[in-house]
C-alpha positions in Angstrom: 0.0 0.0 0.0 2.9 2.4 0.6 3.9 2.8 -3.0 0.2 3.4 -3.9 0.0 6.2 -1.3 3.2 7.8 -2.6 1.9 7.7 -6.1 -1.3 9.4 -5.1 0.5 12.1 -3.2 2.8 12.8 -6.2 -0.2 13.0 -8.5 -2.1 15.4 -6.2 0.8 17.7 -5.4 2.7 17.5 -8.6 6.3 18.6 -9.3 6.8 22.3 -8.7 8.0 24.6 -11.4 10.4 27.5 -10.7 8.7 30.0 -8.6 6.8 27.4 -6.6 3.9 26.8 -9.0 2.6 23.4 -9.7 1.9 22.2 -13.3 -1.3 23.8 -14.5 -1.2 26.5 -11.9 -0.5 29.9 -13.6 1.2 32.8 -11.9 -1.1 35.7 -11.1 1.3 38.2 -12.7 4.0 37.7 -15.4 6.9 40.0 -16.3 9.3 39.7 -19.3 12.6 41.5 -18.9 15.0 41.9 -21.8 18.5 42.5 -20.3 22.1 42.8 -21.5 23.9 39.5 -21.2 26.5 41.0 -18.8 23.6 41.4 -16.3 22.9 37.6 -16.1 23.9 36.7 -12.6 22.9 40.0 -11.0 19.4 40.1 -12.7 18.8 36.5 -11.8 19.2 37.4 -8.2 17.2 40.6 -8.5 14.4 38.7 -10.2 14.3 36.2 -7.4 14.1 38.9 -4.8 11.4 40.8 -6.7 9.3 37.6 -6.9 9.7 37.1 -3.2 8.4 40.6 -2.5 5.6 40.1 -5.1 3.9 36.8 -4.4 2.2 35.3 -7.4 4.6 37.0 -9.8 7.0 35.3 -12.2 9.8 37.2 -13.8 11.0 35.8 -17.2 14.5 36.9 -18.1 15.8 37.1 -21.7 19.5 37.9 -22.0 21.4 38.9 -25.1 23.4 41.7 -26.8 21.8 45.0 -26.2 21.7 45.8 -29.9 19.9 42.5 -30.6 17.4 43.0 -27.8 16.7 46.5 -29.0 16.0 45.4 -32.5 13.7 42.6 -31.2 11.7 45.1 -29.2 11.4 47.5 -32.1 10.2 44.6 -34.3 7.4 43.7 -31.8 8.9 41.0 -29.5 6.8 40.9 -26.3 8.7 42.5 -23.4 7.8 44.6 -20.4 11.2 46.0 -19.3 14.5 46.7 -21.2 17.9 46.9 -19.5 20.6 48.0 -21.9 24.3 48.2 -21.5 24.5 51.6 -23.1 22.5 54.7 -23.9 22.7 54.2 -27.7 20.6 51.0 -27.7 18.1 52.5 -25.3 17.8 55.4 -27.7 17.0 53.0 -30.5 14.0 51.8 -28.5 13.1 55.3 -27.3 13.1 56.7 -30.8 10.8 53.9 -32.0 8.2 55.1 -29.4 8.5 51.9 -27.3 9.5 53.5 -24.0 7.3 54.6 -21.1 8.6 57.5 -19.1 12.3 58.5 -19.0 15.0 55.8 -19.1 17.2 55.7 -16.0 20.9 54.8 -15.4 21.1 52.1 -12.8 24.7 50.8 -12.9 28.1 51.2 -14.3 31.0 48.8 -15.4 34.6 48.9 -16.5 36.5 47.0 -19.2 39.3 44.5 -18.7 41.4 42.4 -21.1 41.1 38.7 -20.3 43.7 36.0 -21.3 44.2 32.4 -20.3 46.1 32.1 -17.0 49.1 30.6 -18.7 49.2 33.2 -21.5 52.4 34.9 -22.6 50.4 38.1 -22.8 51.3 40.0 -19.6 50.7 43.7 -20.7 48.5 45.7 -22.9 51.4 46.3 -25.2 51.5 42.5 -26.0 48.1 42.7 -27.6 49.7 44.3 -30.7 52.2 41.4 -31.2 51.6 39.6 -34.5 49.8 36.4 -34.2 47.7 37.2 -31.1 44.2 35.9 -31.6 41.9 38.7 -30.3 38.1 38.5 -30.0 35.8 41.5 -29.5 32.1 42.0 -29.6 30.8 43.6 -32.8 31.0 47.4 -33.0 27.2 47.6 -32.7 27.3 45.9 -29.4 28.0 48.2 -26.4 31.0 46.3 -25.1 32.4 46.1 -28.6 32.1 49.9 -29.1 33.6 50.6 -25.7 36.5 48.3 -26.4 37.4 50.1 -29.7 37.2 53.4 -28.0 39.5 52.2 -25.2 42.0 50.9 -27.7 42.0 54.1 -29.6 42.7 56.0 -26.4 45.9 53.9 -25.8 47.7 55.2 -28.9 49.2 58.0 -26.7 50.6 55.4 -24.3 51.8 52.8 -26.7 52.5 54.8 -29.8 50.6 56.0 -32.9 48.9 53.1 -34.6 48.7 50.9 -31.5 44.9 50.4 -31.9 45.3 49.6 -35.6 48.0 47.0 -34.8 45.8 45.4 -32.1 42.7 45.3 -34.3 44.8 43.6 -37.1 44.8 40.6 -34.7 41.0 40.5 -34.5 39.9 36.9 -35.5 36.2 37.1 -34.4 33.4 39.5 -33.6 30.7 38.1 -31.3 27.1 39.3 -30.7 27.4 39.7 -26.9 30.0 39.8 -24.2 29.3 36.3 -22.9 30.2 34.8 -26.3 33.3 36.9 -26.4 34.4 35.6 -23.0 33.6 32.0 -24.0 36.2 32.2 -26.9 39.0 32.6 -24.3 37.6 30.0 -21.9 37.4 27.5 -24.8 41.0 28.2 -26.0 39.8 29.7 -29.2 41.3 33.1 -28.5 44.3 34.5 -26.8 42.7 37.7 -25.6 39.4 39.5 -25.4 38.0 42.7 -24.0 35.0 42.2 -21.7 33.4 43.8 -18.6 35.1 43.3 -15.3 31.9 41.7 -14.0 32.1 39.1 -16.7 35.8 38.4 -16.0 34.9 37.8 -12.3 32.7 34.8 -13.1 35.2 33.1 -15.4 37.5 30.3 -14.6 41.1 29.9 -15.7 41.5 33.4 -17.0 43.6 36.4 -16.0 42.3 40.0 -16.2 44.4 42.9 -17.2 42.9 46.3 -16.3 42.5 49.0 -18.8 43.4 52.6 -17.9 40.5 54.6 -16.5 38.7 56.6 -19.2 35.6 58.4 -17.8 34.4 59.2 -21.3 34.0 55.4 -22.1 32.6 54.3 -18.7 29.9 51.7 -19.4 26.5 52.8 -18.2 23.4 50.6 -17.9 20.0 52.0 -18.6 16.5 50.6 -17.9 13.0 51.5 -18.8 9.5 50.1 -18.8 8.1 49.4 -22.3 5.0 50.8 -23.9 3.8 47.3 -24.8 4.0 45.9 -21.2 1.2 43.5 -20.4 1.2 44.8 -16.8 2.5 48.5 -16.8 2.3 48.8 -13.1 4.4 45.7 -12.5 6.9 46.8 -15.1 7.3 50.2 -13.4 7.7 48.4 -10.0 10.5 46.3 -11.4 12.3 49.3 -12.8 12.0 51.0 -9.4 13.2 47.8 -7.6 16.4 47.8 -9.5 17.1 51.4 -8.5 16.1 50.9 -4.9 18.7 50.0 -2.2 18.0 46.2 -2.4 18.5 46.1 -6.2 21.6 48.3 -5.9 23.1 46.1 -3.2 22.7 43.1 -5.5 24.4 44.9 -8.4 27.3 46.0 -6.2 27.8 42.5 -4.9 28.3 41.4 -8.5 30.9 44.1 -9.1 28.8 46.8 -10.8 29.5 50.4 -9.9 26.9 52.8 -8.7 25.1 54.9 -11.3 
């Protein structure tokens, strides 16, 4: 009889889905957040905290390159909140009339060069050596644009043409920062430029800091979207990210204050 009872209990209760909902039991409120891939770990934690404070709510996170996400929103993809890694991609969505209210800066980030831990690359000057396999995000992706600006700013330190020599080593352009980092992790690249927060979650890589450059500091922007299925909930999530609890989570993952 024991196996029968166990079977009946399993059938009645059912396996729980993420968020504590049984199969066939819908969440009362649902939120879709499009966010830059560099926000993955931080926004997963923020979403969990938001759900805990809003019982019956499920936050669905969709991560990718900010330029890709912006285009998807403009083309009609269902989303309630957009978190971009730069102002330019937020402007694309704003200019298309898809934003509600005024976008807000909620975090910052800095760039680093990553290499395998056993790499012979020990300085930024080494990036210009012939044969170095460099990977960057595409120039339309925020981290890719920031990387190119950073390299151009190093000409004064390493000599005219430094950025050109480094970019001559470019072997791949990726659609988001996580795919850039993966190339180094997989041994398919000798160096890459990523955010410091991405380098912090990688294994078997070494990070070389880039000189501070206030004019290329990465800023993250967020806004509720015009097509939000629950405008109030979308606005509450945006506010939650800016509130002390959201800011503490971002800081714990290495993001700087807005």
